[in-house]
C-alpha positions in Angstrom: -9.2 4.8 6.1 -6.1 2.8 5.4 -4.5 1.2 8.4 -1.1 -0.5 8.3 -0.6 -4.0 9.4 2.4 -5.5 11.2 3.7 -7.1 8.1 3.7 -3.8 6.1 5.9 -2.2 8.8 8.2 -5.3 8.8 8.5 -5.1 5.0 9.3 -1.4 5.1 12.7 -2.1 6.8 12.1 0.9 9.1 13.2 0.9 12.8 11.5 2.7 15.7 13.9 5.6 15.2 13.2 6.1 11.5 10.6 8.7 10.6 7.9 7.5 8.3 8.7 8.7 4.7 6.3 11.3 3.3 5.4 9.0 0.5 4.4 6.2 3.0 1.7 7.8 5.2 0.0 4.5 5.2 2.6 3.2 7.7 1.5 5.5 10.5 -0.6 3.8 13.2 -3.4 6.1 14.4 -4.1 6.1 18.2 -7.3 4.1 18.1 -5.6 1.3 16.1 -2.4 1.5 18.2 -4.4 1.1 21.5 -6.3 -1.9 20.1 -3.0 -3.6 19.0 -1.3 -3.0 22.3 -4.2 -4.1 24.4 -4.3 -7.4 22.4 -0.6 -8.0 22.7 0.4 -6.7 26.1 -2.4 -7.4 28.5 -1.6 -10.4 30.7 2.2 -10.2 30.4 3.9 -10.8 33.8 6.4 -8.2 35.1 6.8 -9.9 38.4 10.2 -9.7 40.1 11.7 -7.4 37.5 13.7 -4.3 38.3 12.2 -1.0 37.0 14.8 -0.7 34.2 14.4 -4.3 33.1 10.6 -3.9 33.3 10.8 -0.9 31.0 12.9 -2.8 28.5 10.6 -5.8 28.4 7.6 -3.6 27.8 9.2 -1.7 25.0 10.4 -4.9 23.5 6.9 -6.3 23.4 5.6 -3.0 21.9 8.1 -3.4 19.1 7.0 -6.9 18.4 3.3 -6.0 18.5 3.5 -3.3 15.9 6.1 -5.0 13.6 9.3 -3.2 14.3 12.6 -5.0 14.9 13.8 -5.0 18.5 16.9 -2.8 18.8 19.9 -4.2 20.7 19.5 -1.3 23.2 16.9 1.4 23.4 18.2 4.9 22.9 17.3 7.8 25.2 15.4 9.7 22.5 12.4 12.0 23.0 10.0 10.4 22.4 11.3 6.8 22.8 9.5 5.7 19.6 10.2 8.6 17.3 8.9 6.9 14.1 5.4 6.5 15.4 5.7 9.6 17.8 4.9 8.0 21.1 6.4 7.4 24.6 5.6 4.5 26.9 4.9 4.9 30.6 4.4 2.0 33.0 2.1 2.8 35.9 1.3 1.0 39.1 0.0 4.2 40.7 -2.3 6.9 39.3 0.4 9.6 39.6 1.9 10.0 36.1 5.3 11.7 36.2 6.9 13.2 33.1 10.4 14.5 33.8 12.7 17.0 32.2 10.6 17.9 29.2 7.4 19.7 28.3 4.2 18.0 27.4 4.0 17.7 23.7 0.5 18.2 22.3 1.1 16.1 19.2 2.9 13.3 20.8 1.1 10.1 21.9 1.5 8.8 25.4 1.1 5.0 25.8 0.1 4.4 29.5 0.6 0.8 30.6 -1.2 -0.2 33.8 0.4 -2.8 36.0 -2.1 -4.6 38.4 -1.4 -5.7 41.9 -0.2 -9.2 40.7 2.4 -7.4 38.6 0.7 -8.3 35.3 -0.2 -5.8 32.6 -3.8 -5.1 33.1 -4.6 -2.5 30.5 -3.2 0.0 28.0 -4.4 3.5 27.1 -3.1 5.7 24.3 -3.7 9.4 24.8 -2.4 12.6 23.1 -0.5 15.2 24.9 -3.3 17.7 24.4 -5.8 15.3 26.0 -3.4 14.5 28.8 -3.0 18.2 29.7 -6.7 18.4 30.4 -6.2 16.0 33.3 -4.0 18.5 35.2 -6.2 19.9 37.9 -4.0 22.9 38.5 -4.8 24.3 35.1 -1.2 25.2 34.3 -0.8 22.8 31.4 -3.8 23.5 29.2 -3.1 27.0 27.9 0.0 27.9 26.0 -1.2 29.8 23.0 -3.9 32.5 22.8 -5.3 35.0 20.4 -7.4 38.2 20.6 -10.8 38.5 19.0 -11.5 41.9 17.4 -15.2 41.7 16.7 -15.3 43.9 13.5 -18.2 45.5 11.7 -19.7 42.4 10.0 -21.8 39.9 12.0 -20.6 37.0 9.8 -17.1 36.6 8.4 -15.8 33.9 6.1 -12.0 34.3 6.6 -11.0 31.4 4.4 -12.5 31.2 0.9 -11.2 27.7 0.4 -10.0 24.7 2.5 -6.4 23.9 3.3 -6.9 20.3 2.1 -7.4 19.7 -1.7 -10.8 21.5 -2.3 -11.5 19.6 -5.6 -11.7 16.3 -3.7 -13.9 17.4 -0.9 -17.6 16.7 -0.3 -18.8 13.9 -2.5 -21.2 12.5 0.1 -24.5 14.1 1.2 -25.4 15.1 4.7 -27.7 12.1 4.9 -24.6 9.9 5.3 -23.5 11.9 8.3 -24.1 9.5 11.2 -21.4 9.9 13.8 -19.5 13.2 14.2 -16.7 11.4 16.1 -15.7 9.2 13.1 -12.4 9.9 11.5 -12.5 12.4 8.6 -12.5 11.5 5.0 -12.3 13.6 1.8 -15.7 12.3 0.6 -17.5 13.3 3.8 -16.0 16.7 4.4 -18.4 19.6 3.8 -16.5 22.4 2.0 -15.7 25.4 4.2 -17.9 27.8 2.2 -20.9 25.4 2.6 -20.1 25.1 6.4 -20.2 28.9 6.7 -23.5 29.1 4.9 -25.1 26.4 7.2 -23.8 27.8 10.5 -24.4 31.5 10.0 -28.0 31.0 10.9 -26.9 30.8 14.5 -26.7 34.6 14.7 -29.3 35.6 17.2 -29.6 32.2 18.7 -29.5 31.9 22.5 -28.1 29.1 24.7 -28.1 28.6 28.4 -25.4 30.3 30.4 -24.5 27.6 32.9 -22.0 29.6 35.0 -18.6 31.2 34.9 -16.9 27.9 35.7 -18.9 25.8 33.2 -17.2 26.8 30.0 -17.0 23.2 28.8 -20.7 22.6 29.4 -21.7 25.8 27.5 -19.5 24.6 24.6 -21.2 21.2 24.7 -24.6 22.9 24.2 -23.3 24.7 21.1 -21.6 21.5 19.8 -25.0 19.8 19.9 -26.6 22.6 18.0 -23.9 22.6 15.3 -24.0 18.8 14.9 -27.8 19.0 14.2 -27.4 21.8 11.7 -24.8 19.8 9.8 -27.2 16.8 9.5 -25.8 14.4 12.1 -28.5 12.0 13.5 -27.0 12.3 17.0 -24.6 14.3 19.1 -21.4 12.9 20.5 -18.4 14.5 22.0 -15.3 12.5 23.1 -13.4 15.6 24.3 -10.8 15.3 21.6 -9.4 17.9 19.1 -11.1 18.9 16.9 -14.5 18.9 18.4 -16.2 17.3 15.4 -13.5 15.1 13.9 -15.6 13.9 11.0 -15.7 17.4 9.7 -12.3 18.5 10.9 -14.2 21.2 12.8 -13.2 23.0 16.0 -15.9 25.0 17.7 -15.2 28.0 19.9 -17.8 29.9 21.9 -16.5 33.2 23.0 -17.9 35.5 25.7 -14.6 37.4 26.0 -12.0 38.7 23.5 -9.3 36.1 24.6 -9.3 33.0 22.5 -7.7 30.0 24.3 -5.9 27.8 21.7 -4.3 25.2 23.9 -0.9 23.6 23.2 -0.6 23.9 19.4 -1.1 27.0 17.2 -3.8 26.7 14.6 -1.4 27.3 11.8 1.0 24.5 12.9 2.2 22.1 10.2 2.3 19.2 12.8 0.4 16.1 11.7 -2.9 15.3 13.4 -3.4 11.9 14.9 -5.5 10.4 12.1 -4.8 7.9 9.4 -3.9 9.4 6.0 -7.1 10.5 4.2 -7.6 8.4 1.0 -4.3 6.8 1.8 -2.2 9.8 0.7 -3.2 13.0 2.5 -1.6 13.5 5.9 -3.9 15.9 7.9 -2.2 18.7 9.8 -3.3 21.1 12.5 -3.5 23.9 9.9 -6.1 21.9 7.9 -8.6 22.1 10.8 -11.6 24.4 10.2 -12.5 26.8 13.1 -16.1 28.0 13.8 -15.9 30.9 16.2 -19.1 32.2 17.8 -19.0 35.4 19.8 -21.9 36.0 22.2 -23.1 38.5 24.8 -24.5 37.6 28.2 -28.1 38.6 28.9 -29.2 37.3 32.3 -28.8 33.5 32.2 -28.4 33.3 28.4 -25.7 33.8 25.8 -26.9 35.4 22.6 -24.7 34.8 19.6 -24.0 38.1 17.8 -21.0 37.2 15.6 -19.7 34.2 13.7 -16.4 33.6 12.0 -15.2 30.7 9.8 -11.5 30.0 9.1 -9.0 27.3 8.5 -6.1 27.0 10.9 -3.8 28.0 8.1 -5.5 31.4 7.8 -6.4 31.8 11.5 -3.8 34.5 12.3 -4.6 36.5 9.2 -7.8 37.6 11.2 -7.0 37.0 14.9 -4.0 38.5 16.6 -1.6 36.0 18.2 0.0 36.1 21.6 1.4 33.5 23.9 -0.1 32.6 27.3 1.3 30.5 30.0 4.5 28.5 29.4 4.4 24.9 30.3 6.1 23.4 33.4 9.1 21.2 32.8 8.6 18.7 35.6 5.0 17.4 35.4 3.0 15.3 37.8 -0.4 14.4 36.5 -3.0 12.5 38.6 -4.8 10.0 36.5 -8.5 9.8 37.3 -9.9 6.5 38.7 -11.8 5.8 35.5 -8.8 6.5 33.2 -8.6 2.9 31.9 -12.4 2.4 31.7 
């Protein structure tokens, strides 16, 4: 992966309000790198005695310096505040995050700056809107888009015959190199979608534990572990991000009902994913993600997989009917868990 440095952004002449040119995807700072930079630059800065508005300006000024942008004379009231890198900054002394007068944006990054009791910056966390929505305990933020699963006559269906990313550059590494499923994707390590389909269709007839009506995430984790092993990974890991197996751009859905919950972004969206450009020139989009959908029937305390579908996000709605679920609230209060910064 190619990560920009501060000097590259300085040399570009861009401001925080300028969108990154399509020919310069290397200037985008992915969230992992952004969080590392901001931790190193912001932690320890004193905000003691500052009014809230002054405190906000100081923090945004330090963020500009940390990532290489010139500090504007005044900060515009844009949404987000840093449009070029697509993130907002929130300064938190309490664990109650408030987002006013706008919907949560799944693709936006939210930089959460923690202020300790001595009024110094104690930590920084960078989180996507889709991850942030999962922290809402009311459940009103996590479902916006849904689709309907019509089972069909075939037990296994390959909906997409080719990948949405350049197929001729995919899959030059063997499965023996697949070590960590949470690593960022690269063209060399992606398994072509037709090969993925061939590997995963052996799950038909497989049974996994049914851990209860309210344990959907745990059931999904059991299936994720099975899929990771089938793909050749030496271990199972799940950071709760989208997609489930980032290294393969693979989202896994276990369905025991016909309603497919899709979250805050439609699979065919052209919005960019929060990853560095692959091979320095390919910006990954939501529509590039591969979806493995498993449909199962309940038998006592087990789920028996009866159907399997493989598709790209680009082709998702050519097979599954779209409809919208709940609409997001406009004034949001999200309680941050006690271990949010750990």
